[in-house]
C-alpha positions as CSV (number, residue, x, y, z in Angstrom):
1,M,-8.9,27.2,20.8
2,T,-12.6,27.1,21.5
3,V,-13.5,27.1,17.8
4,R,-15.1,23.9,16.7
5,V,-14.2,22.7,13.3
6,A,-16.7,19.9,12.3
7,L,-15.6,17.5,9.6
8,S,-18.2,15.1,8.3
9,L,-16.9,11.6,8.1
10,L,-18.9,8.9,6.2
11,V,-18.4,5.4,7.4
12,A,-20.1,3.3,4.7
13,G,-21.4,0.0,6.2
14,L,-18.7,-0.1,8.9
15,V,-19.0,-2.9,11.4
16,V,-16.1,-3.1,13.8
17,G,-15.7,-5.0,17.1
18,A,-18.6,-4.0,19.4
19,A,-19.7,-1.2,17.0
20,N,-23.3,-0.9,16.1
21,G,-22.5,-1.0,12.4
22,A,-24.5,2.2,11.6
23,S,-23.7,3.6,8.2
24,G,-23.6,7.3,7.5
25,A,-22.0,7.9,10.9
26,K,-20.5,11.3,11.4
27,A,-17.7,12.7,13.6
28,S,-16.0,15.9,14.4
29,F,-12.4,16.9,14.6
30,T,-12.3,19.4,17.4
31,P,-9.1,21.4,17.7
32,L,-7.7,20.7,21.1
33,V,-4.7,22.9,21.0
34,T,-3.0,25.0,18.2
35,G,0.2,27.0,17.8
36,L,2.5,24.1,18.5
37,D,6.0,23.8,17.0
38,A,5.9,20.8,14.7
39,P,4.1,18.3,17.0
40,T,5.1,14.7,16.4
41,Y,3.2,12.8,19.1
42,V,0.6,13.1,21.9
43,T,-0.1,10.8,24.8
44,S,-1.1,10.7,28.5
45,A,0.5,9.5,31.6
46,P,-0.9,6.8,33.9
47,G,-3.0,8.1,36.7
48,D,-3.4,11.6,35.1
49,P,-6.5,11.5,32.9
50,T,-6.8,15.4,32.6
51,T,-3.4,16.0,31.1
52,L,-1.9,15.4,27.6
53,Y,1.7,15.5,26.7
54,V,2.5,16.8,23.2
55,V,6.0,16.1,21.7
56,E,7.5,18.8,19.5
57,Q,10.1,17.9,16.9
58,P,12.7,20.5,17.9
59,G,13.1,18.9,21.4
60,T,10.3,19.9,23.8
61,I,7.3,18.3,25.4
62,K,4.4,20.5,26.3
63,I,1.8,19.8,29.0
64,V,-1.8,20.5,27.7
65,R,-4.7,20.9,30.0
66,N,-8.2,22.2,29.2
67,G,-7.3,22.9,25.6
68,A,-4.2,25.0,26.3
69,V,-0.5,24.6,26.9
70,A,0.0,24.8,30.6
71,R,3.8,24.6,30.6
72,T,6.9,22.9,29.2
73,F,7.4,19.4,30.6
74,L,10.8,18.8,29.1
75,D,13.3,20.8,27.0
76,I,16.2,19.0,25.5
77,R,16.6,21.1,22.3
78,S,20.3,21.4,22.9
79,R,20.7,17.6,22.5
80,V,18.4,17.1,19.4
81,K,19.0,17.4,15.7
82,S,15.6,18.4,14.2
83,G,14.3,18.6,10.6
84,G,13.0,16.3,8.0
85,E,12.6,12.9,9.7
86,Q,14.9,13.8,12.6
87,G,14.0,15.3,16.0
88,L,12.3,14.4,19.2
89,L,10.0,11.7,18.0
90,S,8.0,10.2,20.9
91,V,7.6,9.8,24.7
92,A,6.4,6.8,26.8
93,F,5.6,6.9,30.5
94,S,6.4,4.1,32.8
95,P,3.4,2.0,33.8
96,Q,4.4,2.9,37.4
97,Y,4.9,6.6,36.6
98,P,2.7,7.9,39.5
99,S,5.3,6.3,41.9
100,N,8.6,6.2,40.1
101,H,8.2,9.3,37.9
102,R,10.1,7.7,35.0
103,F,9.5,8.4,31.4
104,Y,11.3,7.6,28.1
105,V,12.0,9.6,24.9
106,D,13.3,8.7,21.5
107,Y,15.3,11.4,19.6
108,T,18.0,11.9,17.0
109,D,21.0,13.5,18.7
110,T,23.1,16.4,17.3
111,N,25.0,13.9,15.1
112,G,21.8,12.3,13.7
113,N,22.0,9.1,15.7
114,T,19.1,7.5,17.6
115,R,19.0,7.6,21.4
116,V,16.4,6.2,23.8
117,V,16.8,7.9,27.1
118,E,15.1,7.6,30.5
119,F,14.3,10.7,32.5
120,R,12.6,11.4,35.8
121,S,10.2,14.1,36.7
122,V,10.2,16.2,39.8
123,N,7.0,18.1,40.8
124,G,5.5,17.3,37.4
125,V,8.4,18.6,35.3
126,G,11.0,16.4,33.5
127,R,14.6,16.9,34.7
128,P,17.2,16.7,31.9
129,G,19.9,16.1,34.5
130,T,18.4,12.7,35.4
131,A,19.1,11.2,31.9
132,R,20.0,7.5,31.7
133,Q,20.7,6.2,28.2
134,L,19.1,2.9,27.3
135,L,19.9,2.7,23.6
136,F,22.2,4.2,21.1
137,V,22.0,3.3,17.4
138,A,24.2,4.9,14.8
139,Q,22.2,6.1,11.8
140,P,23.9,5.9,8.3
141,Y,21.4,8.3,6.7
142,P,19.1,11.0,8.1
143,N,15.8,9.3,7.2
144,H,13.9,6.2,8.4
145,N,14.6,6.7,12.1
146,G,11.4,5.0,13.3
147,G,10.9,6.6,16.7
148,Q,7.9,5.1,18.4
149,L,8.1,4.0,22.1
150,E,5.3,1.9,23.7
151,F,5.0,-0.2,26.8
152,D,3.3,-3.6,26.5
153,R,1.1,-5.1,29.2
154,Y,4.1,-6.9,30.7
155,G,6.2,-3.8,31.4
156,Y,8.5,-4.1,28.4
157,L,9.4,-1.0,26.5
158,Y,9.4,-1.3,22.7
159,V,11.0,0.9,20.1
160,G,10.6,0.8,16.3
161,M,13.7,1.2,14.3
162,G,13.8,2.1,10.6
163,D,16.2,0.4,8.2
164,G,18.8,3.2,8.3
165,G,17.5,5.2,5.5
166,S,18.5,6.2,1.9
167,G,16.2,4.2,-0.4
168,G,15.7,0.5,-0.9
169,D,17.7,-0.5,2.2
170,P,21.1,-0.5,0.4
171,G,22.7,-2.3,3.3
172,N,20.0,-5.0,3.6
173,R,19.9,-4.1,7.3
174,A,16.2,-5.0,7.9
175,Q,16.9,-8.7,7.1
176,N,20.2,-8.8,9.0
177,L,19.7,-10.0,12.6
178,K,23.1,-8.6,13.6
179,S,21.8,-5.1,13.0
180,R,19.3,-3.2,15.1
181,L,18.0,-1.3,12.1
182,G,14.8,-2.3,10.5
183,K,13.7,-4.0,13.8
184,L,11.2,-3.9,16.6
185,L,13.2,-4.0,19.8
186,R,12.2,-4.4,23.5
187,I,13.7,-4.1,27.0
188,N,12.5,-4.2,30.5
189,P,13.9,-0.9,31.9
190,A,12.9,-1.8,35.4
191,R,15.0,-5.0,35.5
192,K,18.6,-4.6,36.3
193,G,20.8,-6.0,33.6
194,S,18.0,-6.2,31.0
195,T,19.2,-5.9,27.5
196,W,17.5,-5.1,24.2
197,Q,16.0,-8.0,22.3
198,I,14.9,-8.2,18.7
199,V,11.2,-8.9,18.6
200,G,10.4,-8.4,14.9
201,F,12.4,-7.7,11.7
202,G,12.0,-6.9,8.0
203,L,10.7,-3.4,8.7
204,R,11.3,-0.4,6.5
205,N,10.2,2.5,8.8
206,P,7.8,1.5,11.6
207,W,7.1,5.2,12.3
208,R,4.1,4.4,14.5
209,F,2.9,1.2,16.3
210,M,0.7,0.3,19.2
211,F,-0.6,-2.4,21.5
212,D,-4.4,-2.9,21.6
213,R,-5.3,-2.3,25.2
214,A,-8.1,-4.9,25.0
215,N,-6.0,-7.9,24.1
216,G,-2.3,-6.9,23.6
217,N,-2.2,-7.4,19.9
218,L,0.5,-5.4,18.0
219,W,-0.3,-3.1,15.1
220,I,2.4,-1.5,13.0
221,G,2.1,1.2,10.3
222,D,5.3,0.5,8.2
223,V,6.1,3.2,5.7
224,G,6.6,2.0,2.1
225,Q,9.1,2.8,-0.6
226,D,7.5,4.0,-3.9
227,R,4.4,2.0,-4.4
228,Y,2.7,0.7,-1.3
229,E,2.0,1.5,2.4
230,E,1.2,-1.3,4.8
231,I,-0.5,-2.1,8.1
232,D,0.8,-5.2,10.0
233,R,-1.0,-6.9,12.8
234,S,0.5,-9.6,15.1
235,V,-1.8,-11.4,17.5
236,V,-0.9,-12.6,21.0
237,S,-0.6,-16.3,21.2
238,G,-0.7,-17.7,24.8
239,T,2.3,-16.3,26.6
240,T,4.2,-15.5,23.5
241,P,4.4,-11.7,22.9
242,A,2.7,-10.4,19.8
243,G,5.1,-10.1,16.9
244,R,7.8,-12.3,18.4
245,G,10.1,-13.6,15.7
246,V,8.0,-12.2,12.9
247,N,9.7,-11.3,9.6
248,Y,7.6,-8.5,8.0
249,G,9.3,-8.9,4.6
250,W,11.2,-5.7,3.7
251,R,13.4,-5.4,1.5
252,V,12.3,-8.6,-0.2
253,L,8.7,-7.3,-0.2
254,E,7.1,-3.9,-0.4
255,G,3.6,-4.6,0.8
256,R,2.7,-7.9,-0.7
257,T,4.7,-7.3,-3.9
258,C,8.3,-8.3,-4.7
259,Y,10.8,-5.4,-4.3
260,N,14.3,-7.0,-4.3
261,P,14.4,-9.0,-6.4
262,A,11.7,-7.3,-8.5
263,A,10.2,-10.6,-9.5
264,G,10.3,-14.2,-8.4
265,C,11.0,-13.4,-4.7
266,S,10.4,-15.9,-2.0
267,T,7.7,-15.2,0.6
268,A,8.7,-18.2,2.7
269,G,8.9,-17.3,6.4
270,K,7.5,-13.8,5.9
271,T,4.2,-12.5,7.3
272,M,2.0,-10.6,4.9
273,P,0.4,-7.3,5.9
274,L,-3.2,-7.1,7.0
275,V,-3.8,-4.0,4.9
276,V,-1.9,-2.6,1.9
277,Y,-2.8,0.7,0.1
278,P,-1.2,2.2,-3.0
279,H,0.4,5.6,-3.5
280,S,-1.8,7.9,-5.5
281,S,-1.1,10.6,-8.1
282,T,-4.5,12.4,-7.9
283,G,-5.3,15.1,-5.4
284,P,-3.0,15.2,-2.4
285,G,-1.3,11.8,-3.1
286,N,-0.8,9.0,-0.5
287,C,2.9,8.7,0.3
288,A,3.5,7.6,3.9
289,V,1.3,5.7,6.3
290,T,0.8,7.0,9.9
291,G,-0.1,4.1,12.1
292,G,-2.8,4.8,14.6
293,Y,-4.8,3.0,17.4
294,V,-7.5,0.5,17.9
295,Y,-10.2,2.7,19.3
296,R,-11.4,1.7,22.8
297,G,-13.0,5.0,23.9
298,S,-16.6,6.0,24.3
299,A,-16.9,9.4,22.5
300,Y,-17.3,7.8,19.1
301,P,-19.1,4.4,19.6
302,V,-19.2,3.4,15.9
303,L,-15.4,3.3,15.9
304,V,-15.0,1.0,18.9
305,G,-13.0,-2.1,17.9
306,G,-11.6,-0.4,14.7
307,Y,-8.0,0.3,14.0
308,V,-7.8,3.9,12.8
309,Y,-4.8,5.0,10.6
310,G,-4.0,7.7,8.1
311,D,-1.6,9.0,5.5
312,Y,0.8,11.9,6.2
313,C,0.7,13.4,2.7
314,S,-3.0,13.0,1.6
315,G,-4.6,13.5,5.0
316,R,-6.9,10.6,4.4
317,I,-8.0,8.5,7.4
318,W,-9.2,4.9,7.3
319,V,-10.5,2.3,9.7
320,V,-10.3,-1.4,9.6
321,S,-11.9,-3.9,12.0
322,A,-9.5,-5.2,14.6
323,T,-10.7,-8.7,13.8
324,A,-10.4,-8.5,10.1
325,T,-8.7,-11.2,8.2
326,A,-6.0,-10.6,5.6
327,P,-6.0,-9.3,3.0
328,A,-8.3,-6.6,4.4
329,T,-9.2,-3.1,3.1
330,G,-9.7,-0.1,5.2
331,T,-12.8,2.0,5.0
332,L,-12.2,5.7,4.2
333,V,-13.5,7.9,7.0
334,R,-11.8,11.2,6.0
335,S,-11.2,12.2,2.4
336,D,-8.3,14.2,0.9
337,T,-10.8,17.0,0.2
338,A,-11.7,17.6,3.9
339,S,-10.7,20.9,5.4
340,P,-8.3,21.7,6.9
341,H,-5.7,19.6,5.1
342,L,-3.8,17.6,7.7
343,N,-0.2,16.4,7.6
344,I,-0.8,13.6,10.0
345,S,2.4,13.1,11.9
346,S,0.8,10.8,14.6
347,F,-2.3,9.6,16.3
348,G,-2.5,9.3,20.1
349,E,-4.9,8.1,22.8
350,S,-5.7,9.4,26.2
351,E,-5.8,7.2,29.4
352,A,-9.5,6.7,28.7
353,G,-8.9,5.5,25.2
354,E,-10.0,8.6,23.4
355,L,-8.4,9.3,20.0
356,Y,-6.4,12.3,18.9
357,V,-4.8,13.3,15.6
358,V,-1.6,15.2,15.4
359,D,-1.0,17.7,12.5
360,L,2.6,18.5,12.0
361,N,1.5,22.0,11.0
362,G,0.9,22.8,14.7
363,S,-2.4,21.4,16.0
364,V,-3.8,18.4,17.9
365,Y,-7.4,17.4,17.2
366,R,-9.8,15.2,19.2
367,V,-12.1,12.8,17.4
368,T,-15.6,12.9,18.8
369,A,-19.1,11.8,17.7
370,R,-21.2,14.4,15.9
371,P,-24.9,14.4,16.8
372,K,-27.2,13.7,13.9
373,A,-29.0,16.8,12.6
């Protein structure tokens, strides 16, 4: 766990936010912890900057300190169906976690359906017996479960829901406002009687999304069908939450291209993606976007103000300016030939805004600046 694996990343002419715009910048991927069981997410809890929490797909959350697993924070393996796109998919801690000890998980239950459940911790360990279910959504197929949980700056908990699976959204659920599938939903879990609201729709599989801690803007990595992957951005407007009422276009559109119908589709009322990139057939091909974070840390100054995202299959990583205008193109910062090959299941950030990359093969890496030779 102390071995440093340096991966040179070339940022050609990158200028993002407050970044200095230096080209030829380099960074390192430092293995933070290895030997994990299919990790799907990493995050920190408010008020605890020295601890990371790593979600494992089979149904556990591990506490990581000083580059090692300290103990198990939560074990709900008996409640989780794991494999493929199913399992324990994310965790989010209440903004008041230091005082109320409440946290939230998204998982597929033993029947393959989605549950969002609140738990409480006692003496720093999650207690399964404190479960309070907030959301149940029946899943018609085992794929496209979404799974991300994030709090916004107003205390609302958001969850991304995929379109229900199969291929091509056969039930046209993403455009159906009577269905919770293919939607971005939110609730205020601290408010008695609060119910889930549909914030955005027309999503295929919003596996990972985030709110920019600097301004509250919403970023979604929405996994595509056969041809294109997309990054969506929604900007805060006054007191209106980012993404409120936005139709992201699926299944009418895949990226910016007609999907159903295959030609002559209407784009009226639909928001085009900020970034679209194609699937590829050379090398490890692109196949599924893994949404990331707008970097607001200090370890890698050239990335400040850039949204970092990757592809699960190819292991490529890109960055695009958080202030870019559509249509934008990401700058490649990690190629498919870099070693080791990463199956990027998620990105994550610490309380201080530092960036982590989660490899489903069992490791979490921290992105840091590499001194010039």
